[in-house]
N, C-alpha and C positions, 0 to 999 in steps of 0.2 A: 158957916159951919164947915168944919174940916171934912174932907172927902171920906176918910175912913170912918168917922163918926156917922156921917149921913148914910153910908152903906149899911151900917149896923142898925141905926134907928129905923130906917125904912125897910129893914129886914130883907134887903137884896142879898146880904151876906149874914151868916149866923152870928159871927163873933167879930169884934173890932180887931183883934189880933190877926185873924184870917184876912180881913180887909186890908190891914197894914201890910201883911206879907204879899198879897196880890199886887198892891201898889209898888212895893219894893222890887218885885219880880217883873214889873212893867207889863202886867196883864190888864191894867185899867187905863182907859183913855177917856178924855173929856173933849168933845168937839174935834175928834180926830187926832189929838195930840196925847202922848203918854203923860199921865198926871201922877204927881206925888201924893202921898197921904195927907199932906198939909194944904193941898189945893182948897181954896174957898169955894164951896158949891153955891151956885146962884140959880134962881128960877129960870128955866129955859135951857139949861145945860143938857147936853145929850151924853150920857155915860155909857161906855161899852166895857163889859167885863168878860174876859176870856178865861174860862175855867175848863181846861181839857178840851173836849170837842164842843162844849156848849159855849155859845156867845150870847150874852144878854145885852140888849140895847134898851135904855130907858131914858125918857125925858123927865127932867125934874119939874114938878108942878108946884111943890110946896116945900119949904124948909122950916122945920120946927125941932126944938131940942128934944122933945119927948113925943112918943106916939104909942098908942095901944095897938094890940094885934089887929083889931078891926080897922083902925085908922091908918095903919102903915101903908096899905095899898093906895091910899089917896095921895101919897107924897110923890108918886111917879106914874108914868104911863109907859107900858111896854111898847116898843116899836117893832120888835122882830118876833 
């Protein structure tokens, strides 16, 4: 699954366009490297999102095309 779509489906970011803009601005990294929106997310990846003063670190636990609001939190584990 593409990184921008994963961020939206997992509800780490509200909208896919916002996720895309964050990737274009180089505010998203996977495994310590800046990632593009087209990066293929895999289980075990560590995603870092820099939004202003906030930095979110999350480990990917599950990749699925759809998730309900209740199940979205099961797709990742916050590290920070």
